[in-house]
N, CA, C, O and the ligand as a Tripos MOL2 file, in Angstrom:
@<TRIPOS>MOLECULE
protein
  285   283    72     0     0
PROTEIN
NO_CHARGES

@<TRIPOS>ATOM
      1 N          -1.8020  -36.6560   -7.3090 N.3       1 MET1
      2 CA         -1.6490  -35.2020   -7.1170 C.3       1 MET1
      3 C          -0.7050  -34.9220   -5.9500 C.2       1 MET1
      4 O          -1.1320  -34.9280   -4.7960 O.2       1 MET1
      5 N           0.5140  -34.6890   -6.2270 N.am      2 PRO2
      6 CA          1.5100  -34.4140   -5.1830 C.3       2 PRO2
      7 C           1.2390  -33.0800   -4.5100 C.2       2 PRO2
      8 O           1.6290  -32.8650   -3.3630 O.2       2 PRO2
      9 N           0.5890  -32.2100   -5.2040 N.am      3 ASP3
     10 CA          0.3470  -30.8820   -4.6380 C.3       3 ASP3
     11 C          -0.5380  -30.9590   -3.3970 C.2       3 ASP3
     12 O          -0.3490  -30.2050   -2.4430 O.2       3 ASP3
     13 N          -1.4960  -31.8670   -3.4180 N.am      4 LEU4
     14 CA         -2.4120  -31.9840   -2.2880 C.3       4 LEU4
     15 C          -1.6420  -32.2790   -1.0100 C.2       4 LEU4
     16 O          -1.9680  -31.7670    0.0610 O.2       4 LEU4
     17 N          -0.6510  -33.0830   -1.1360 N.am      5 LYS5
     18 CA          0.1260  -33.4630    0.0410 C.3       5 LYS5
     19 C           0.8200  -32.2490    0.6520 C.2       5 LYS5
     20 O           0.9750  -32.1370    1.8680 O.2       5 LYS5
     21 N           1.2310  -31.3450   -0.2380 N.am      6 ARG6
     22 CA          1.9820  -30.1930    0.2450 C.3       6 ARG6
     23 C           1.0730  -29.0430    0.6760 C.2       6 ARG6
     24 O           1.5030  -28.1320    1.3830 O.2       6 ARG6
     25 N          -0.1730  -29.0960    0.2490 N.am      7 ALA7
     26 CA         -1.0800  -27.9570    0.4510 C.3       7 ALA7
     27 C          -1.1260  -27.5230    1.9090 C.2       7 ALA7
     28 O          -1.2160  -26.3300    2.1970 O.2       7 ALA7
     29 N          -1.0670  -28.4640    2.8150 N.am      8 GLY8
     30 CA         -1.1860  -28.1160    4.2270 C.3       8 GLY8
     31 C          -0.0440  -27.2480    4.6980 C.2       8 GLY8
     32 O          -0.2650  -26.3020    5.4540 O.2       8 GLY8
     33 N           1.1640  -27.5380    4.2760 N.am      9 ALA9
     34 CA          2.3200  -26.8180    4.7780 C.3       9 ALA9
     35 C           2.6240  -25.5980    3.9220 C.2       9 ALA9
     36 O           3.1750  -24.6130    4.4140 O.2       9 ALA9
     37 N           2.2710  -25.6600    2.6530 N.am     10 ALA10
     38 CA          2.5880  -24.5530    1.7620 C.3      10 ALA10
     39 C           1.8810  -23.2850    2.2080 C.2      10 ALA10
     40 O           0.6860  -23.3130    2.5000 O.2      10 ALA10
     41 N           2.6030  -22.1770    2.2650 N.am     11 PRO11
     42 CA          2.0370  -20.9100    2.6990 C.3      11 PRO11
     43 C           1.0310  -20.3690    1.7110 C.2      11 PRO11
     44 O           0.1130  -19.6430    2.0930 O.2      11 PRO11
     45 N           1.1880  -20.7100    0.4460 N.am     12 GLY12
     46 CA          0.2530  -20.2040   -0.5430 C.3      12 GLY12
     47 C           0.9510  -19.7800   -1.8140 C.2      12 GLY12
     48 O           2.1040  -20.1270   -2.0700 O.2      12 GLY12
     49 N           0.2240  -19.0260   -2.5930 N.am     13 ARG13
     50 CA          0.7850  -18.5890   -3.8700 C.3      13 ARG13
     51 C           0.7740  -17.0670   -3.9300 C.2      13 ARG13
     52 O          -0.0720  -16.3930   -3.3420 O.2      13 ARG13
     53 N           1.7480  -16.5670   -4.6650 N.am     14 CYS14
     54 CA          1.8490  -15.1300   -4.8410 C.3      14 CYS14
     55 C           0.6170  -14.6220   -5.5860 C.2      14 CYS14
     56 O           0.2970  -15.1200   -6.6660 O.2      14 CYS14
     57 N          -0.0750  -13.6370   -5.0170 N.am     15 PRO15
     58 CA         -1.2740  -13.0980   -5.6610 C.3      15 PRO15
     59 C          -0.9430  -12.3290   -6.9340 C.2      15 PRO15
     60 O          -1.8270  -12.0580   -7.7460 O.2      15 PRO15
     61 N           0.3120  -11.9810   -7.1050 N.am     16 ILE16
     62 CA          0.6980  -11.2000   -8.2730 C.3      16 ILE16
     63 C           0.9890  -12.0990   -9.4580 C.2      16 ILE16
     64 O           0.4440  -11.8950  -10.5430 O.2      16 ILE16
     65 N           1.8320  -13.0770   -9.2650 N.am     17 CYS17
     66 CA          2.2550  -13.8900  -10.3990 C.3      17 CYS17
     67 C           1.8920  -15.3620  -10.2360 C.2      17 CYS17
     68 O           2.0150  -16.1380  -11.1840 O.2      17 CYS17
     69 N           1.4460  -15.7540   -9.0410 N.am     18 GLY18
     70 CA          0.9780  -17.1200   -8.8600 C.3      18 GLY18
     71 C           2.0590  -18.1120   -8.4960 C.2      18 GLY18
     72 O           1.7850  -19.3060   -8.3760 O.2      18 GLY18
     73 N           3.2670  -17.6490   -8.3180 N.am     19 ARG19
     74 CA          4.3320  -18.5560   -7.9070 C.3      19 ARG19
     75 C           4.2140  -18.8440   -6.4130 C.2      19 ARG19
     76 O           3.5760  -18.0920   -5.6760 O.2      19 ARG19
     77 N           4.8210  -19.9160   -5.9820 N.am     20 PRO20
     78 CA          4.8120  -20.2100   -4.5340 C.3      20 PRO20
     79 C           5.4550  -19.0740   -3.7580 C.2      20 PRO20
     80 O           6.4620  -18.5030   -4.1770 O.2      20 PRO20
     81 N           4.8550  -18.7590   -2.6240 N.am     21 THR21
     82 CA          5.3760  -17.6420   -1.8340 C.3      21 THR21
     83 C           6.6480  -18.0310   -1.1010 C.2      21 THR21
     84 O           6.9390  -19.2080   -0.8880 O.2      21 THR21
     85 N           7.3850  -17.0160   -0.7290 N.am     22 ARG22
     86 CA          8.5950  -17.2350    0.0670 C.3      22 ARG22
     87 C           8.4440  -16.5600    1.4090 C.2      22 ARG22
     88 O           7.8300  -15.4990    1.5230 O.2      22 ARG22
     89 N           9.0000  -17.1760    2.4060 N.am     23 ASP23
     90 CA          8.8480  -16.6370    3.7630 C.3      23 ASP23
     91 C           9.2890  -15.1840    3.8410 C.2      23 ASP23
     92 O           8.6710  -14.3670    4.5230 O.2      23 ASP23
     93 N          10.3530  -14.8810    3.1400 N.am     24 ASP24
     94 CA         10.9000  -13.5280    3.2180 C.3      24 ASP24
     95 C           9.9300  -12.4810    2.6900 C.2      24 ASP24
     96 O           9.9390  -11.3300    3.1270 O.2      24 ASP24
     97 N           9.1120  -12.8880    1.7650 N.am     25 TYR25
     98 CA          8.2780  -11.8890    1.0750 C.3      25 TYR25
     99 C           6.7990  -12.2000    1.1580 C.2      25 TYR25
    100 O           6.0040  -11.6750    0.3790 O.2      25 TYR25
    101 N           6.4260  -13.0510    2.1020 N.am     26 ARG26
    102 CA          5.0150  -13.3830    2.2080 C.3      26 ARG26
    103 C           4.1490  -12.1360    2.2530 C.2      26 ARG26
    104 O           4.5490  -11.1380    2.8520 O.2      26 ARG26
    105 N           2.9740  -12.1670    1.6360 N.am     27 PRO27
    106 CA          2.4310  -13.3260    0.9110 C.3      27 PRO27
    107 C           2.8670  -13.3570   -0.5420 C.2      27 PRO27
    108 O           2.1860  -13.9500   -1.3790 O.2      27 PRO27
    109 N           3.9760  -12.7380   -0.8510 N.am     28 PHE28
    110 CA          4.4310  -12.6920   -2.2360 C.3      28 PHE28
    111 C           5.6060  -13.6260   -2.4340 C.2      28 PHE28
    112 O           6.1080  -14.2340   -1.4890 O.2      28 PHE28
    113 N           6.0390  -13.7280   -3.6920 N.am     29 CYS29
    114 CA          7.1070  -14.6690   -3.9920 C.3      29 CYS29
    115 C           8.4380  -13.9410   -4.0700 C.2      29 CYS29
    116 O           9.4940  -14.5740   -4.0650 O.2      29 CYS29
    117 N           8.3980  -12.6320   -4.1410 N.am     30 SER30
    118 CA          9.6490  -11.8960   -4.2940 C.3      30 SER30
    119 C           9.4340  -10.4330   -3.9510 C.2      30 SER30
    120 O           8.3040   -9.9620   -3.8230 O.2      30 SER30
    121 N          10.5170   -9.7460   -3.8110 N.am     31 ARG31
    122 CA         10.4410   -8.3180   -3.4990 C.3      31 ARG31
    123 C           9.7190   -7.5720   -4.6090 C.2      31 ARG31
    124 O           8.9670   -6.6260   -4.3740 O.2      31 ARG31
    125 N           9.9710   -8.0280   -5.8130 N.am     32 ARG32
    126 CA          9.3840   -7.3630   -6.9670 C.3      32 ARG32
    127 C           7.8610   -7.4140   -6.9150 C.2      32 ARG32
    128 O           7.1800   -6.4100   -7.1260 O.2      32 ARG32
    129 N           7.3450   -8.6070   -6.6280 N.am     33 CYS33
    130 CA          5.8950   -8.7470   -6.5820 C.3      33 CYS33
    131 C           5.3260   -7.9420   -5.4240 C.2      33 CYS33
    132 O           4.2370   -7.3760   -5.5310 O.2      33 CYS33
    133 N           6.0530   -7.8890   -4.3260 N.am     34 ALA34
    134 CA          5.5970   -7.0850   -3.2030 C.3      34 ALA34
    135 C           5.5330   -5.6220   -3.6180 C.2      34 ALA34
    136 O           4.6000   -4.9050   -3.2560 O.2      34 ALA34
    137 N           6.5270   -5.1870   -4.3750 N.am     35 ASP35
    138 CA          6.5430   -3.8030   -4.8330 C.3      35 ASP35
    139 C           5.3850   -3.5390   -5.7830 C.2      35 ASP35
    140 O           4.7430   -2.4900   -5.7310 O.2      35 ASP35
    141 N           5.1340   -4.5010   -6.6390 N.am     36 VAL36
    142 CA          4.0320   -4.3490   -7.5870 C.3      36 VAL36
    143 C           2.7300   -4.1540   -6.8360 C.2      36 VAL36
    144 O           1.9280   -3.2790   -7.1610 O.2      36 VAL36
    145 N           2.5380   -4.9870   -5.8240 N.am     37 ASP37
    146 CA          1.3040   -4.8800   -5.0660 C.3      37 ASP37
    147 C           1.2200   -3.5440   -4.3500 C.2      37 ASP37
    148 O           0.1690   -2.9030   -4.3100 O.2      37 ASP37
    149 N           2.3480   -3.1380   -3.7870 N.am     38 LEU38
    150 CA          2.3650   -1.8780   -3.0500 C.3      38 LEU38
    151 C           2.0630   -0.7070   -3.9750 C.2      38 LEU38
    152 O           1.2820    0.1810   -3.6340 O.2      38 LEU38
    153 N           2.6880   -0.7130   -5.1490 N.am     39 SER39
    154 CA          2.4730    0.4020   -6.0660 C.3      39 SER39
    155 C           1.0290    0.4280   -6.5380 C.2      39 SER39
    156 O           0.4480    1.4950   -6.7370 O.2      39 SER39
    157 N           0.4600   -0.7450   -6.7150 N.am     40 ARG40
    158 CA         -0.9580   -0.7690   -7.0810 C.3      40 ARG40
    159 C          -1.7860   -0.1240   -5.9910 C.2      40 ARG40
    160 O          -2.7170    0.6410   -6.2450 O.2      40 ARG40
    161 N          -1.4150   -0.4570   -4.7810 N.am     41 TRP41
    162 CA         -2.1300    0.0880   -3.6330 C.3      41 TRP41
    163 C          -2.0250    1.6070   -3.6380 C.2      41 TRP41
    164 O          -3.0220    2.3170   -3.5100 O.2      41 TRP41
    165 N          -0.7900    2.0890   -3.7900 N.am     42 LEU42
    166 CA         -0.5680    3.5260   -3.7130 C.3      42 LEU42
    167 C          -1.2310    4.2570   -4.8650 C.2      42 LEU42
    168 O          -1.6760    5.3960   -4.7260 O.2      42 LEU42
    169 N          -1.2890    3.5930   -5.9910 N.am     43 ARG43
    170 CA         -1.8630    4.2680   -7.1620 C.3      43 ARG43
    171 C          -3.3830    4.2010   -7.1670 C.2      43 ARG43
    172 O          -4.0330    4.7230   -8.0730 O.2      43 ARG43
    173 N          -3.9370    3.5660   -6.1660 N.am     44 GLY44
    174 CA         -5.3900    3.5650   -6.0640 C.3      44 GLY44
    175 C          -6.0370    2.3470   -6.6820 C.2      44 GLY44
    176 O          -7.2460    2.3170   -6.9130 O.2      44 GLY44
    177 N          -5.2190    1.3420   -6.9450 N.am     45 GLY45
    178 CA         -5.7890    0.1400   -7.5280 C.3      45 GLY45
    179 C          -6.8260   -0.4930   -6.6280 C.2      45 GLY45
    180 O          -7.7860   -1.1030   -7.0980 O.2      45 GLY45
    181 N          -6.6280   -0.3440   -5.3330 N.am     46 TYR46
    182 CA         -7.5700   -0.9480   -4.3960 C.3      46 TYR46
    183 C          -8.4640    0.1060   -3.7470 C.2      46 TYR46
    184 O          -9.3280   -0.2010   -2.9250 O.2      46 TYR46
    185 N          -8.2330    1.3370   -4.1350 N.am     47 ALA47
    186 CA         -9.0190    2.4030   -3.5170 C.3      47 ALA47
    187 C         -10.4290    2.4260   -4.0980 C.2      47 ALA47
    188 O         -10.7700    1.6620   -5.0000 O.2      47 ALA47
    189 N         -11.2200    3.3170   -3.5550 N.am     48 ILE48
    190 CA        -12.5910    3.4180   -4.0380 C.3      48 ILE48
    191 C         -12.5750    3.9420   -5.4660 C.2      48 ILE48
    192 O         -12.0380    5.0180   -5.7280 O.2      48 ILE48
    193 N         -13.1480    3.2040   -6.3700 N.am     49 PRO49
    194 CA        -13.1560    3.6260   -7.7730 C.3      49 PRO49
    195 C         -13.9630    4.9040   -7.9390 C.2      49 PRO49
    196 O         -15.0400    5.0530   -7.3610 O.2      49 PRO49
    197 N         -13.4400    5.8100   -8.7210 N.am     50 GLY50
    198 CA        -14.1920    7.0290   -9.0040 C.3      50 GLY50
    199 C         -13.6880    8.2260   -8.2210 C.2      50 GLY50
    200 O         -13.8980    9.3720   -8.6190 O.2      50 GLY50
    201 N         -13.0210    7.9580   -7.1060 N.am     51 GLU51
    202 CA        -12.6020    9.0840   -6.2870 C.3      51 GLU51
    203 C         -11.6000    9.9570   -7.0390 C.2      51 GLU51
    204 O         -11.7240   11.1820   -7.0610 O.2      51 GLU51
    205 N         -10.6170    9.3220   -7.6480 N.am     52 THR52
    206 CA         -9.6200   10.0690   -8.3950 C.3      52 THR52
    207 C         -10.2510   10.7570   -9.5930 C.2      52 THR52
    208 O          -9.9350   11.9070   -9.8990 O.2      52 THR52
    209 N         -11.1280   10.0600  -10.2570 N.am     53 GLU53
    210 CA        -11.7720   10.6470  -11.4340 C.3      53 GLU53
    211 C         -12.5260   11.9070  -11.0470 C.2      53 GLU53
    212 O         -12.4570   12.9280  -11.7320 O.2      53 GLU53
    213 N         -13.2410   11.8180   -9.9500 N.am     54 ASP54
    214 CA        -14.0230   12.9710   -9.5240 C.3      54 ASP54
    215 C         -13.1340   14.1750   -9.2710 C.2      54 ASP54
    216 O         -13.4460   15.3000   -9.6600 O.2      54 ASP54
    217 N         -12.0030   13.9020   -8.6010 N.am     55 ARG55
    218 CA        -11.1150   15.0020   -8.2740 C.3      55 ARG55
    219 C         -10.5610   15.6280   -9.5500 C.2      55 ARG55
    220 O         -10.5090   16.8500   -9.6900 O.2      55 ARG55
    221 N         -10.1470   14.7630  -10.4780 N.am     56 GLU56
    222 CA         -9.6020   15.2790  -11.7330 C.3      56 GLU56
    223 C         -10.6480   16.0940  -12.4770 C.2      56 GLU56
    224 O         -10.3550   17.1600  -13.0180 O.2      56 GLU56
    225 N         -11.8260   15.5970  -12.4950 N.am     57 ARG57
    226 CA        -12.8880   16.2810  -13.2120 C.3      57 ARG57
    227 C         -13.1440   17.6530  -12.5920 C.2      57 ARG57
    228 O         -13.3920   18.6310  -13.2970 O.2      57 ARG57
    229 N         -13.0800   17.7060  -11.2680 N.am     58 GLY58
    230 CA        -13.3800   18.9620  -10.5980 C.3      58 GLY58
    231 C         -12.3040   20.0010  -10.8410 C.2      58 GLY58
    232 O         -12.6070   21.1820  -11.0100 O.2      58 GLY58
    233 N         -11.0470   19.5730  -10.8610 N.am     59 GLU59
    234 CA         -9.9630   20.5390  -11.0140 C.3      59 GLU59
    235 C          -9.7640   20.9570  -12.4540 C.2      59 GLU59
    236 O          -9.4940   22.1230  -12.7440 O.2      59 GLU59
    237 N          -9.8980   19.9960  -13.3560 N.am     60 ALA60
    238 CA         -9.6750   20.2850  -14.7710 C.3      60 ALA60
    239 C         -10.6360   19.4850  -15.6250 C.2      60 ALA60
    240 O         -10.3680   18.3350  -15.9730 O.2      60 ALA60
    241 N         -11.7310   20.0870  -15.9520 N.am     61 PRO61
    242 CA        -12.7310   19.4020  -16.7860 C.3      61 PRO61
    243 C         -12.1590   19.0620  -18.1520 C.2      61 PRO61
    244 O         -11.4810   19.8760  -18.7790 O.2      61 PRO61
    245 N         -12.4400   17.8600  -18.5960 N.am     62 THR62
    246 CA        -11.8940   17.4340  -19.8760 C.3      62 THR62
    247 C         -12.6200   18.1150  -21.0250 C.2      62 THR62
    248 O         -13.8500   18.1640  -21.0520 O.2      62 THR62
    249 N         -11.8570   18.6370  -21.9700 N.am     63 PRO63
    250 CA        -12.4500   19.3030  -23.1330 C.3      63 PRO63
    251 C         -13.2890   18.3580  -23.9770 C.2      63 PRO63
    252 O         -14.1820   18.7720  -24.7170 O.2      63 PRO63
    253 N         -12.9710   17.0590  -23.8410 N.am     64 GLU64
    254 CA        -13.7180   16.0910  -24.6460 C.3      64 GLU64
    255 C         -15.1610   15.9970  -24.1970 C.2      64 GLU64
    256 O         -16.0640   15.6940  -24.9770 O.2      64 GLU64
    257 N         -15.3540   16.2740  -22.8860 N.am     65 LYS65
    258 CA        -16.7130   16.1330  -22.3630 C.3      65 LYS65
    259 C         -17.2080   17.4720  -21.8260 C.2      65 LYS65
    260 O         -17.1650   17.6970  -20.6160 O.2      65 LYS65
    261 N         -17.6610   18.3340  -22.6650 N.am     66 PRO66
    262 CA        -18.2220   19.6160  -22.1950 C.3      66 PRO66
    263 C         -19.5040   19.3680  -21.4290 C.2      66 PRO66
    264 O         -20.3260   18.5280  -21.7960 O.2      66 PRO66
    265 N         -19.6490   20.1210  -20.3570 N.am     67 ARG67
    266 CA        -20.8410   19.9030  -19.5410 C.3      67 ARG67
    267 C         -21.9480   20.8620  -19.9610 C.2      67 ARG67
    268 O         -21.8200   22.0730  -19.7820 O.2      67 ARG67
    269 N         -22.9990   20.3470  -20.4990 N.am     68 PRO68
    270 CA        -24.1120   21.2010  -20.9890 C.3      68 PRO68
    271 C         -24.7640   21.9500  -19.8430 C.2      68 PRO68
    272 O         -25.3860   22.9900  -20.0600 O.2      68 PRO68
    273 N         -24.6340   21.4440  -18.6330 N.am     69 GLU69
    274 CA        -25.3120   22.0960  -17.5070 C.3      69 GLU69
    275 C         -24.7220   23.4760  -17.2330 C.2      69 GLU69
    276 O         -25.3910   24.3580  -16.6960 O.2      69 GLU69
    277 N         -23.4490   23.6440  -17.6170 N.am     70 GLU70
    278 CA        -22.7740   24.8850  -17.2730 C.3      70 GLU70
    279 C         -23.1390   26.0130  -18.2160 C.2      70 GLU70
    280 O         -22.9600   27.1810  -17.8720 O.2      70 GLU70
    281 N         -23.6340   25.7010  -19.3660 N.am     71 THR71
    282 CA        -23.9000   26.7640  -20.3380 C.3      71 THR71
    283 C         -25.2090   27.4980  -20.0960 C.2      71 THR71
    284 O         -25.5500   28.4140  -20.8440 O.2      71 THR71
    285 ZN          5.1230  -13.2160   -7.4910 Zn       72 ZN72
@<TRIPOS>BOND
     1     1     2 1
     2     2     3 1
     3     3     4 2
     4     3     5 am
     5     5     6 1
     6     6     7 1
     7     7     8 2
     8     7     9 am
     9     9    10 1
    10    10    11 1
    11    11    12 2
    12    11    13 am
    13    13    14 1
    14    14    15 1
    15    15    16 2
    16    15    17 am
    17    17    18 1
    18    18    19 1
    19    19    20 2
    20    19    21 am
    21    21    22 1
    22    22    23 1
    23    23    24 2
    24    23    25 am
    25    25    26 1
    26    26    27 1
    27    27    28 2
    28    27    29 am
    29    29    30 1
    30    30    31 1
    31    31    32 2
    32    31    33 am
    33    33    34 1
    34    34    35 1
    35    35    36 2
    36    35    37 am
    37    37    38 1
    38    38    39 1
    39    39    40 2
    40    39    41 am
    41    41    42 1
    42    42    43 1
    43    43    44 2
    44    43    45 am
    45    45    46 1
    46    46    47 1
    47    47    48 2
    48    47    49 am
    49    49    50 1
    50    50    51 1
    51    51    52 2
    52    51    53 am
    53    53    54 1
    54    54    55 1
    55    55    56 2
    56    55    57 am
    57    57    58 1
    58    58    59 1
    59    59    60 2
    60    59    61 am
    61    61    62 1
    62    62    63 1
    63    63    64 2
    64    63    65 am
    65    65    66 1
    66    66    67 1
    67    67    68 2
    68    67    69 am
    69    69    70 1
    70    70    71 1
    71    71    72 2
    72    71    73 am
    73    73    74 1
    74    74    75 1
    75    75    76 2
    76    75    77 am
    77    77    78 1
    78    78    79 1
    79    79    80 2
    80    79    81 am
    81    81    82 1
    82    82    83 1
    83    83    84 2
    84    83    85 am
    85    85    86 1
    86    86    87 1
    87    87    88 2
    88    87    89 am
    89    89    90 1
    90    90    91 1
    91    91    92 2
    92    91    93 am
    93    93    94 1
    94    94    95 1
    95    95    96 2
    96    95    97 am
    97    97    98 1
    98    98    99 1
    99    99   100 2
   100    99   101 am
   101   101   102 1
   102   102   103 1
   103   103   104 2
   104   103   105 am
   105   105   106 1
   106   106   107 1
   107   107   108 2
   108   107   109 am
   109   109   110 1
   110   110   111 1
   111   111   112 2
   112   111   113 am
   113   113   114 1
   114   114   115 1
   115   115   116 2
   116   115   117 am
   117   117   118 1
   118   118   119 1
   119   119   120 2
   120   119   121 am
   121   121   122 1
   122   122   123 1
   123   123   124 2
   124   123   125 am
   125   125   126 1
   126   126   127 1
   127   127   128 2
   128   127   129 am
   129   129   130 1
   130   130   131 1
   131   131   132 2
   132   131   133 am
   133   133   134 1
   134   134   135 1
   135   135   136 2
   136   135   137 am
   137   137   138 1
   138   138   139 1
   139   139   140 2
   140   139   141 am
   141   141   142 1
   142   142   143 1
   143   143   144 2
   144   143   145 am
   145   145   146 1
   146   146   147 1
   147   147   148 2
   148   147   149 am
   149   149   150 1
   150   150   151 1
   151   151   152 2
   152   151   153 am
   153   153   154 1
   154   154   155 1
   155   155   156 2
   156   155   157 am
   157   157   158 1
   158   158   159 1
   159   159   160 2
   160   159   161 am
   161   161   162 1
   162   162   163 1
   163   163   164 2
   164   163   165 am
   165   165   166 1
   166   166   167 1
   167   167   168 2
   168   167   169 am
   169   169   170 1
   170   170   171 1
   171   171   172 2
   172   171   173 am
   173   173   174 1
   174   174   175 1
   175   175   176 2
   176   175   177 am
   177   177   178 1
   178   178   179 1
   179   179   180 2
   180   179   181 am
   181   181   182 1
   182   182   183 1
   183   183   184 2
   184   183   185 am
   185   185   186 1
   186   186   187 1
   187   187   188 2
   188   187   189 am
   189   189   190 1
   190   190   191 1
   191   191   192 2
   192   191   193 am
   193   193   194 1
   194   194   195 1
   195   195   196 2
   196   195   197 am
   197   197   198 1
   198   198   199 1
   199   199   200 2
   200   199   201 am
   201   201   202 1
   202   202   203 1
   203   203   204 2
   204   203   205 am
   205   205   206 1
   206   206   207 1
   207   207   208 2
   208   207   209 am
   209   209   210 1
   210   210   211 1
   211   211   212 2
   212   211   213 am
   213   213   214 1
   214   214   215 1
   215   215   216 2
   216   215   217 am
   217   217   218 1
   218   218   219 1
   219   219   220 2
   220   219   221 am
   221   221   222 1
   222   222   223 1
   223   223   224 2
   224   223   225 am
   225   225   226 1
   226   226   227 1
   227   227   228 2
   228   227   229 am
   229   229   230 1
   230   230   231 1
   231   231   232 2
   232   231   233 am
   233   233   234 1
   234   234   235 1
   235   235   236 2
   236   235   237 am
   237   237   238 1
   238   238   239 1
   239   239   240 2
   240   239   241 am
   241   241   242 1
   242   242   243 1
   243   243   244 2
   244   243   245 am
   245   245   246 1
   246   246   247 1
   247   247   248 2
   248   247   249 am
   249   249   250 1
   250   250   251 1
   251   251   252 2
   252   251   253 am
   253   253   254 1
   254   254   255 1
   255   255   256 2
   256   255   257 am
   257   257   258 1
   258   258   259 1
   259   259   260 2
   260   259   261 am
   261   261   262 1
   262   262   263 1
   263   263   264 2
   264   263   265 am
   265   265   266 1
   266   266   267 1
   267   267   268 2
   268   267   269 am
   269   269   270 1
   270   270   271 1
   271   271   272 2
   272   271   273 am
   273   273   274 1
   274   274   275 1
   275   275   276 2
   276   275   277 am
   277   277   278 1
   278   278   279 1
   279   279   280 2
   280   279   281 am
   281   281   282 1
   282   282   283 1
   283   283   284 2
@<TRIPOS>SUBSTRUCTURE
     1 MET1         2 RESIDUE 1 A MET
     2 PRO2         6 RESIDUE 1 A PRO
     3 ASP3        10 RESIDUE 1 A ASP
     4 LEU4        14 RESIDUE 1 A LEU
     5 LYS5        18 RESIDUE 1 A LYS
     6 ARG6        22 RESIDUE 1 A ARG
     7 ALA7        26 RESIDUE 1 A ALA
     8 GLY8        30 RESIDUE 1 A GLY
     9 ALA9        34 RESIDUE 1 A ALA
    10 ALA10       38 RESIDUE 1 A ALA
    11 PRO11       42 RESIDUE 1 A PRO
    12 GLY12       46 RESIDUE 1 A GLY
    13 ARG13       50 RESIDUE 1 A ARG
    14 CYS14       54 RESIDUE 1 A CYS
    15 PRO15       58 RESIDUE 1 A PRO
    16 ILE16       62 RESIDUE 1 A ILE
    17 CYS17       66 RESIDUE 1 A CYS
    18 GLY18       70 RESIDUE 1 A GLY
    19 ARG19       74 RESIDUE 1 A ARG
    20 PRO20       78 RESIDUE 1 A PRO
    21 THR21       82 RESIDUE 1 A THR
    22 ARG22       86 RESIDUE 1 A ARG
    23 ASP23       90 RESIDUE 1 A ASP
    24 ASP24       94 RESIDUE 1 A ASP
    25 TYR25       98 RESIDUE 1 A TYR
    26 ARG26      102 RESIDUE 1 A ARG
    27 PRO27      106 RESIDUE 1 A PRO
    28 PHE28      110 RESIDUE 1 A PHE
    29 CYS29      114 RESIDUE 1 A CYS
    30 SER30      118 RESIDUE 1 A SER
    31 ARG31      122 RESIDUE 1 A ARG
    32 ARG32      126 RESIDUE 1 A ARG
    33 CYS33      130 RESIDUE 1 A CYS
    34 ALA34      134 RESIDUE 1 A ALA
    35 ASP35      138 RESIDUE 1 A ASP
    36 VAL36      142 RESIDUE 1 A VAL
    37 ASP37      146 RESIDUE 1 A ASP
    38 LEU38      150 RESIDUE 1 A LEU
    39 SER39      154 RESIDUE 1 A SER
    40 ARG40      158 RESIDUE 1 A ARG
    41 TRP41      162 RESIDUE 1 A TRP
    42 LEU42      166 RESIDUE 1 A LEU
    43 ARG43      170 RESIDUE 1 A ARG
    44 GLY44      174 RESIDUE 1 A GLY
    45 GLY45      178 RESIDUE 1 A GLY
    46 TYR46      182 RESIDUE 1 A TYR
    47 ALA47      186 RESIDUE 1 A ALA
    48 ILE48      190 RESIDUE 1 A ILE
    49 PRO49      194 RESIDUE 1 A PRO
    50 GLY50      198 RESIDUE 1 A GLY
    51 GLU51      202 RESIDUE 1 A GLU
    52 THR52      206 RESIDUE 1 A THR
    53 GLU53      210 RESIDUE 1 A GLU
    54 ASP54      214 RESIDUE 1 A ASP
    55 ARG55      218 RESIDUE 1 A ARG
    56 GLU56      222 RESIDUE 1 A GLU
    57 ARG57      226 RESIDUE 1 A ARG
    58 GLY58      230 RESIDUE 1 A GLY
    59 GLU59      234 RESIDUE 1 A GLU
    60 ALA60      238 RESIDUE 1 A ALA
    61 PRO61      242 RESIDUE 1 A PRO
    62 THR62      246 RESIDUE 1 A THR
    63 PRO63      250 RESIDUE 1 A PRO
    64 GLU64      254 RESIDUE 1 A GLU
    65 LYS65      258 RESIDUE 1 A LYS
    66 PRO66      262 RESIDUE 1 A PRO
    67 ARG67      266 RESIDUE 1 A ARG
    68 PRO68      270 RESIDUE 1 A PRO
    69 GLU69      274 RESIDUE 1 A GLU
    70 GLU70      278 RESIDUE 1 A GLU
    71 THR71      282 RESIDUE 1 A THR
    72 ZN72       285 GROUP 0 **** ****
């Protein structure tokens, strides 16, 4: 297993695509993967689940799910 020998020095693997990371884009392998991670972050991929849903529900209730409590 040649990989074991390198494991100590290797910075790691890109969490997005699994390729070896590059110093320039650590902990990612490329600018693209860094962008992917960032956009996930901004879009709430790592945010508290449900927060966005709650807000959407409050502002515009979905017609598919009528709330019986309101009638
Ligand atoms: Zn990557």
